[in-house]
N, C-alpha and C positions, 0 to 999 in steps of 0.2 A: 504494500500500500504506500502511496506517496501523497504529498501535499505541496501546493504551489506557494512559493514565497513571493511577497510583494516588496519591492524596493521602497523603503520609507524615506531615506535620506542618504546623501553622500557627503561625507565630512572630510575635506581636504587636509592633508598633513601640514604641519607647521614648519617643518624643516625638510630639506632634500634628503631622500633616503640614502644617498651616497655619503652624507655627513652625520647621520644620526640613526638611532634605533627606530623601530616601528612606532607609529602613533598609537596611542591607547586611549580608551574611554574609562574614566574613573568616576567615583561618586555614585550617588543614588538618584532615582528619578526626581526631577525638579532641581537637581544640584549637580549636573554633569560637568565634567571637565575633559577637554581634549588635552593630552599631555604627551610630550616627546622629549627625549634626552639625547644630547650630543656629548662629546667629551668636555665641552666648555660650559654648557648650561642645560637647564631644564626650562622648557617653555610650556606655559599653561594657558588655555583659552576657555573661559566659562562659556557654556552653551545654554541656549534656551530649550524649551520643551520640544521644539522641532529640530534640535541639533544644529541650529545656526548660531554663529558667534554673537554674543552680546556686544553692545557698543563699547568701544575702547577697551577691549577685553583681553589683550595679550599681555601676560606677565612673564618676566624672565628672572630666573634664579641662577646666578653664577655657581658653577659646580666646583667643589673643593678638590676633586680628584677625577681622573678619567672614568668613562662609563664602564669599562671592563673591570674596574676595581670596586664594585659594590652595587647595591640596589638603592632605590629612592622612592619617596612618595610625596605628593603635594597635598596640603591640608584641604578640607572641603571648601573653605572660603578662599582658597588660592592666596593666602597671606604668608605662607611658610612652606619651604621644601625641606624635608629631612632626608639625609643621605646616610645609608648604612654602609660604612667602609670597612677596610681591612683591620683598622685599629681603633675606630671610634664611630659613634653616631653623632652627626653634626646637623644642627638646625640652622638654615640660612634664610635670611629675608631677601626680598627683591633687590634691595640696595647692595647686596653682597655681604652685609654684616652678619657675623655669627651670633645668633641669639643665645645658643648654648651648645655645649659639647659634652658627651659622656664617653670617656675613654674606657677601653676594655682590652682583653687579651688579643693577640694577633691571630687572624684566621689562617695564616700559613702554618700548617701542622707542625713543622719542625722548629718553628720560631717560638722562643719563650720570652721575647722582649715586650715591654710595655712601651710602645712607641709614643712619642709626643707629637709627631707630625708625619704627614705623608712623605715628605722629602727624605726621611730616614731610610726608606726602602724603595723609593720610586724607581731607581735604576738597578735594583738588585734582581738578577734573573731568577733567583730562588723564590721570589715573591710574585712571580709573573702570573701564576695560576693558583691563587689561594682558594680555599673554601669560602663560604660567606653566609651571612644571616640576612635579616630583612627588618623592615619597620612597617607599621600600619597605624593609621589614625582611627580613633573611635569615630562613630557615626556623627557625633557633634563636634569633633575636632579638638576636644578638651584634653584628650590623652593621646600619647604616642606609646604604642607597644613595640618593644624592640627585642629581637632574638640576637644575642651576642655571644661571642666566645669569651668564656671566663679566663682569668678573674677580672673583676673591677678593681681599681686602685685601692679602694677601702677594704678589700679582703674578699675571700672566697666564701661561698655558702657552706662548703665542706670540702674535704681533701679530694673527693672523687668527682666534683662538679666539673664538667667539660663545657657545656653550653648553659647560658642563663636566659631567662625570660623576664624582661623588665617592663614595668609600667611607669611612664614618665609624664610629668606635668608639662603640657605643651608650652605654656607661657614662660615657665622658669627653668625647665630642664631638671628639676628635682626628681630623683628616683624615688617613687612612692612605694614600690614593692619589687621584690625579686623572688624568683622561683627557679628551681633546678629543672631545666627542660628535659633532663634524662635522655640526652641524645648526643651523637657525634656527627653533626650535620656537615653535608657538602653544600647545602643550600636550603632555603626555606621561603615561605610565603604566608603573609597574614591575610585572613579573610574576615572582615568585620561583620558584626551582627548589625543588620540594617535597622532594627527597631530598638535596640537596647545598647546605648553607648558604653555600658559597663562590661560588655562581653566581647570576646574576640576568639577567633580560631587561628591556630598555627599549624600549618602542614609542613613537615620537615622531610627533606630528602637526604638519605645516607648513601647515595649511590646504589650499588647492588645489595647493600646490607639491609635495607629496609626503608620504611616511610612512616615514622611515628606521627601521630596526630594528637595535638593538645588543644583543649578548650579551656579558656580562662574566664574568670569572673572576678571583678574588682568592686567591692562594696563601699569604697572610700577609706577603708582601714585595712582590709585583708584581701590578699590575692588567693583565690582557690583555683587549682588546676585539676582538670579531669584528664587522666592519661588513658585515652581510648585504646581498647584492646585491639591488637592486630596492626598490620602495616597498611595504612590507608592514606590516600591523597584526598584532601578536602577541596572540592571544586567550587562549591557554592552554598549559600544560605538562602532559603526561601524568603519572599518579601515580608512575611510575618515573623521570621526568625525561628519558627517552630520546627523547621525541617532542614536537614543537611544532605548534601549530595556528595558521595564519595566514590572513588574508584580504587580497587585494590592495587597494591604495588605491582602485582604481576599483570595488571590490566585485563584480567579475565572476568571480574565481577564489578558491576555497577550497582549501587544501593542508595536508598533514601533512608535516613535515620532521624531519630528525634533529636532535640536540641542538646541532649546529654551524650549523644553518640551511639545510642542503642539502635540496632537495626529494627525497622518496622516490618511487621509480618506482611508477606506478599510483595514487598517492594525491593526485590533483589533480582538482578537480571544477569544470567551467565552469557558471556559473549558467544561461546560456541553454539549455544542452543537458540539464541534470539536473533543474532545478526545474520541476514541472508547472505549466501555466497556472493562474491563480487561477480557481476555479469561478464567481465572480461577475464576472470581467472581461468586457468587451464583445467581446473577440476572443481567440482562442488563438494569435494570431500574435505571437511573441516580439518582433518589431520594433515592434509597436503597443503591447503591454503588457509591457514588459521586466521581468524579475524580477532581484533582486540579493540577495547575501548581506548580512546585517547585520554590523556590527562588534560582534558579541556572540556568546557561547557558549563552549564549551570541552570538555574531556574529562569525560564521565560516568564512564568507566573507561578502561583502557589502550587499548582498541580502538574505543570508541564516542564519538561527538561529539554534543553537542546544539547545534543551529544554528537560525537563524530568518530569516524574510524579511519582518519587520514593516514595514520602511521602504517596500518596494515594494508590499506587500499592502494597506497602510492606505488607499490610494486606492480600493480595490474593496470594502472592508468587513472581514470577519473576517480577523484576522491568523493566520499559521501558524508553528508551531514544528516542528522535525524532529529525528529521530535518524538519524545517519549511521553505518553499520557499516563500518569501514575494512577488515575482513577480506574484504568482498565477499559475505558470506553473505546479508545482508538488504538491503543498499543503503540508499537514502534512504526513510525512512518518516515520514509525517506523524503527529504526536502528537495524539491526541484526548483532551481534558480533560472532566471532568464539567461544567465551566462555561467559558465563553470566557476565555482567558488575557488578562492585561494586560501590556503591555511586553515586554521581551526576557528570555531565560533566562540564568541564571548557573549554570555547571557546578560541582559540588561534589566530583567526583573519587572518590566512594565509591558509585557506582551511583545517584546522585541529582542533581537540579538544582532550582533555585529560580526562582520568578517573583513579581513584586509583585502584591498584590491590586488589584482595580479601584479602590478608594478610596485606595490607598497607605498604609493603616494596618496592613499586615501583609505578611509574606513567606510564600509557600506552597512547601513542599518536596515534590517529586514523585519517584516511583520506579516502576520496572517490576517489580522484585522486592524482597523485604524487604532493607533496608539493614543490612549487617553492621557 
């Protein structure tokens, strides 16, 4: 079964693709930002509900280190960019002023130095390919959550702590809480709760070793962390915040879970059983041409997921995106686009999803029905 996608908007990139990473849409419905990172800066453009630029809306944040040396996020109101680097988390204002910095252990595994600046290792070939953490803003922008390599200068949580999860006051940079992430990350990604600014998801990649999932809750005094059982990649949170979408580390199982990470009955889909064989594959035997879920997608609305099988389809030609109805009414339906899609989909939570253009110079926003 298939369903036709309707092009809702085309959002041009802010910077040439030859000079920068791909454009991304961040934020929640009604507070969207188009953001893009080069080695020298992050550029953000607030968008209206139709994904058009708001008047006088381009904001630039000078970057403290090159793009390959960390990750970054822009606050919901586009007043601050926070960079998660090899040795520190730094908050930068549009003027280029550092609002605050939290130093931590070095993400290059063999290094035990507490670097004071990027210049200390900028030319060191041994620091060329470090592991890394990430940062995420709470839905209201008041908190920054940061996944860092321990220790912090003021001491370790314990002798066996490798990675730490921090809650930071956005305005002052004060570390409000710390927890042991109980991981040895190669990389990570924060997934904010859309309805509750006190809650955050952290999906961690340990390479071939696993994919720990952590769910955090901050009540103003205490940070509680749920260490979800299994190796799972958190891809999205439903608009209500009551449902989570995960894919197993092996990419064979897609599931919808409750807000505490427990699987919901009947909402688990095995790739081998559910995904139809690729029409151009030389065999329809799943053992010979296995399909897998991508680590991509999310909630189009409270009960509909957008997912993809780009990684396993690419070998056979045309890649496929899907809508999955979790109510059981429609099941898995292939999305038919006016033109072949490029890359993987990003769910937007308001009945729409986005895909990159073939040349990487724009994002295309798709919908089945008019976006409210």
